[in-house]
N, C-alpha and C positions, 0 to 999 in steps of 0.2 A: 745770658744777656739780661740786663736789668729790664724790668717790666714797667712801662709807663702807664699809669691809670688814666683813663679818659672819662671817668664818671665818679660822682660822689654818691655813695649809697648810705642813706640815713638809717634804715631799719633792718636791713638784712646783710650788712657788710661782712658778717662773720661766716656767711654760708653761700654767698654768691661766688661763682667761679669768675675770677677777673684775670685771666691769663692771656688774653688777646690784646694787641695794641690797636685794634680797630676802634673807631670812634663810637663808643656806646654810652654817650651822655644821656642818662636816664631822664624820663619825663616825670617830674615830681608833681604831686597833687597839692597845689597851692590854691587857696580860696581866692575868688575875685580876681582872676587874671584880667588885666586891663591892657590898654594900648602899649605901655612900656614892656609888658611881658611878650607882646607880639614881636617887639624888636629882638628880644632874646631868642625866641623860637626861630626867627628869620636868620639871626646870627648863627644859630646851630646848623641850619640847613646850608648856609653858605660855607661854613667850616667843613661840613661833611662832604661837600663837593670840591674842596680844595681852593675855594675863593677866599684866601686868608685876609687880605686887606679889607675887602667889603665886610667880611665877618667881624673884623676888629672894629671897623667904624660903627657897625650896628650894636655891638656889645657895649661900646663906649657910650652910645646914646642911651642904652638901657641903664648903665651904671650911673649916669647923671641923675636919674630919678630914684635909683635904689643902690647907692654906693656901697652898702654893706652886704648886698645879696651874695651868698656863697656860690650859687650856680653861675652867675654872671662873672664873678671874679675867677672862678675855676676855669671857665671856658676861655676867658681872656689869657690866663696862664698857659693854656694849651696852644692857643693861637701864637703867642709870643715864642713858645718852644718850637713850634713848627717853622716860624720865621727866623730861627736861629738867634733870636734876641735873648740869649741865655740869662744874662744878668737881670734884664727886666722881668723874665719869667720867674727867676729866683725871688725877686722882690715881691712879686704877686703872690706866690705860694707861701712865702714867709709871712706875709700879712694875714693870709688865711689861717695859718697855724696859730697866730697870736689871737685872732678874733674867734676862731672855732677850734680850740685845742682838742676837742673830742673827735674831730674828723681825722682819720688816718691817711686818707688819700693825698692831701697836700704834702704831708711828711714824705710819703713814698715818692712823689714826683720831684720833690726837692732833692732826694737822694739820687735819683736818676740824673738830674742836672749837675749835681756836684760830681758824680762819677764821670760824666762826660768831660768835666774839666780836670779830671785826674785827682780830685780832692776826695779820696776814699775815706779819710777820717771823718769829714763832715757828712759824707753819705752814710757812714755807719751810724753816727749819732742820730741822724734824721730817722733812719729805719728803726733804731732802738726806741725812739719816741713813738713811732707808729705802732710798734708791738706793745709798748706800755699802754697805749690807748686802747688797743684791742688785742689781747694776748693770743687769740685764736686766728690771727691774721696771716694766712698761709703765704700770700703774695709777698708780704714784707719779710717773712722768714727766708723765702727763696732768694729775694734780692740781697738780703743780708749775707747769705751764703756766698753769692757771687762777689760781694764786696770783700769778704774775708779771703776769698780765693785770690783776688787781685792784690790785697795786702800781703798775703803769703808769697805770691810771685815776686813782689818787690823785695821781700826779706831774703828769699832764696837767691835772688839775683845779686843782692848786696853781699851775701855770704860768699858767693863765687868770685866777686870782685876782690874780696879780701883773701880768699884761698881758692885758687883755680883748681887745686887738686881734690877739692871736696866732692867726691863722687856721689855721696848721699844727697847733697843739696842739688846737684845737677839732675839726678833722677827725679827729685820732687818738683823742681822747676819745670822739667819737661812734662810731667804729669799734669800740672796746673795749666800750662799753656795748651796742651792737647785737649784739655777740657773745653776751653773756649773755641779752639779750632773746630772741635766736633759740633759745638753749638752753631757755629757760623757756616759750616760746609761739610760736616762729616757724613751727612745723609742728604738725599735730594730734598731741598726746601720747597715749600709751596710756592706757586707762581706769585711773585711779589707785585703789589700795586705800585710801589715806589722803591727805588733802589736805596739801600742803606749806605751811609758813608763808610769808607774804609776806616778801620781802627788800627793804629800802630801797636806792635808787640802783642798781637792777639787779644787786645783788650776789647770788651764788648762795646759795640757802637750804641749810641743813644737811639732807642726805638722811635720810629716815626709813626704817628697815628695814621691809620688808613681809613678813608671814608666809609661809613656804614650808616644804615638807617637807625635812628634812635630806637631804643627798646623801652618798653614800659617798665617801671621799677618793680612791679609785682612779679615780673617774669625774669627768670635767669637768662642771661644772654646766651644765644647759641654759640657754641665754641667754633671759632673759625679755624681753618687749617693753620697750623703754627709750627714753628720749629721746635723740635723736642728739647726738653730742658736738659741742663747739664747732668742732672741725676739720671735721666733716661739714657743719655748717651754713655755715661759711665757704666751703667748696668749692662748695656749692649756690648761694651768693650771688654767686660770682665769674662773670664773663661767660665764655662758651665761647670757645675759640681760633678764629681764622678758619677753619682747616682741621683737621678731626679726624684724629688719627693712630691707627692700630691698635696696641694695646698689644702689645709683643713677647711671644712665647711664652716660658714658663719654660725656662731653659737645662737641658739634660740633666744629671741628677745634682743639681739644686738641692734636690729633696726629700730625697735621701740625705744631702746635706751638712747640711740642717736637722736631720735625724734624728740624725746623728752629734753635732752641736753640742748637741742636746737631751740625748743620752745623757751627755755630759761634764758638762753643767750640772746634770742630775739627780743625778749622782754627787757633785758638789760640794755640792749642796743637802742630800742625805742625810747627808753628812759634817757639815755645819753644824748640822743638826738632831739630831746624835748618834743617828741612826737606824742602828744597827749592821746590822740585817737588810737594810735598803734599800741600805746602802753595799756590803755584801758581795755582794749580788745583782747589782751592776754588773759583777762579774768573771766571765769565762768559765770553764767547767769545766776547760779546759786552760791556765789562766793560768800564766805562767811565774813561779813564786814566787822572789823575790830570794834569793840566797845558797844556793839549793838545799835549803832546809828544806821540811818537809812542808806541805801545804796546811792541815791542821788546826792545826799549830803557828803558822803565819802568821796564820790567821783569829783564833786566840785572842789573839795579840799585838796585832793591829789592834783587836779589840774592847776590850781593856784600855786601849789608848791613846786610843780615842775616848771611853770612859766616864769616864776619870780626870779631865779638866778639867771645871770647872763649866759652862763655855760654850765653844763653838767657832764661829768664823766663817771660812768658806772662800769666796773668790771667784776666778773665772778670767777671763782676757782672752785669747781665742783669737788666736793669731798666724798659724797656717797649718793648712790641712786638705787632706790628699791622700787620695783614694778610688779604689780600683780592685780588681777581682776579688774582691769580697766582703770587702775589708780596708780599713782607714782608719788614717791616722797623723795625730794632732792634737798640735800644739805650742802651748803657752799659758803665760802668766804666772800663777803661782799665788800668791795672797796668803792666808796662814794667820794667824789671830789667835785666841788663847785667853787665859785668865787666867794661863797658865803659860808660854806661848811665842808669839813673833811671828817670822814668817819670810816672805821673798819669794824665789821662785826660778822658774826656767823648768823646765817638765816636759813630757815627751812620752809620750803614750799611744798604743799600737797596739790597735786594736779589730777584731773580726771580727763579721760578721753571722750571727746565729743566729735563724732564722725572721724575725720582724719587728723584732727587737731588735739593737742594737749593744752588744757586751760587750767588756770590757777583757781583752786577751790578754797585753799586756806593758806595764810601767810603768817609766819611768826618769827621773831628774832630769837636766836639761840638754837642749839643743836637739837 
């Protein structure tokens, strides 16, 4: 079943678990929340309690004063989706992808809406854009797998229409259909807050957001009871191997390596979100400022460069990670895209551990 996202995550999208369709619209830290922002908060509360039209009215009031605000537009898209105004929701999320191409969630929700219309080619394209934006985006990969399964189902079905004696295609078609049947009813599902619409030919139904209290962005949302993924169900349906083997213990340092990787990816994510505060917080107090300039001058320069473009997209591909004695060296390919500049280069970061965090001590271009 395709997963509809109900929140935009600016700084930790690569590491937050977003596998529930509950309404987890995060509370973002914006300065100087004023009366219009109160309309947005009230709209969110109304949406969480299922009062869709009053919520839409409130968010429309908010958007009159802040027409480009991504939170308000994203919430409006969710409300339109819930109201079954699919074309209007598609228009809203499409506008978000045009104005904020660095955000993967609007692409994901577009894919869910396209899939609900049976347009799996467009759904696939939207998910590929989400993955291009954030290559470590697990939710988009899972949804893309579901879309490919649906496309495969159609191809096998067409093959059988042309050749009814094709036993191989029949077996494959049955496997794909059983995959989605298992998702929808193969195991006892959690008690639903709202019934899902029936989907013909075992195709996944469009997920419906369930009301839930908003979570703060800095915290990962609690995982609600959910239906097992197709991958889980397939694993359950597969016969056990003749002899069970004990899973190997995690290698020493595996957790530290994951933490270092997360620190680098969070740094890139904050940069992409133009979150100056989050970006600068990734650097250690004793960071070796390039060129010997003062830390204050360097921070001012970085803030200006981050704020100047209308949009920024930064992705990293880790090439090597070395850890020892509380320090780490990470070399990666950096892909930078903005409306003003495009660049690809190799970068190396030296990090040091400070408490439970890994912070950047040195930054240089080149391996």
